[in-house]
N, C-alpha and C positions, 0 to 999 in steps of 0.2 A: 689348796696349792703345797700345806703343808706335807700332805699328803699324793699329789701329783711327782717332791720334790723325791718323797720314797720310793717310790713304786717306780724310778728311774734306777736310784744306787740301789735296788734291794738285788738287781744279776738279772733279775727273770730274761727272758729272752723276748722280743718285740717280735717278732716276725717269725710261725707255726715254723715247724721243724719239719715238719710235713708238709709241706708246700714248698719248702726249697729243697722236701725232694724228688714230691712231682714235677718243679720246674727244671728240675736238675735231668732226671731220667725223660723229660717229653725232649728237651733238647738233644742226649746223644739218643735217641728216639728218631728225629725228625735231620740229623746229622749221617745217620747210619741208609736211615732212608734216602733222602737225595740224592745221596755217593749213592747208593745200588740202582737208583733213575736214570742219574746221568753217565753212569756207564754205562746204562743198557738200552742211553736212546740214541739220538747219532753224533757224529764225532765235531767238532769243533774243526775250525778249518787251521789246518801242521797241525790237528794229533788221531788224521786215521790211518796212521800204521800204527800210533802204538795200540800197545799189547794191555790186556782186560786185564786184572789184581786178582790172584788165585782163588783169596774170599769171595769174591761177586761176583755172584752166579747168575747164571745165565737164565735169561727169561724170552722164551720162543714165542711170539707173533702167529694168530695164526688168523 
């Protein structure tokens, strides 16, 4: 029990920093790719006449 309390108070991170970075990068990537896919899909009702933002690439269907 004493060792457990010493581990908690040592200030060592309990969740690896690398895992946090991977989760953050994955979330950011999902948001960016989802936004590109949404802007390149058909517009929902009420959004048909809205312009595409400049930063979203145009993807041509073949």
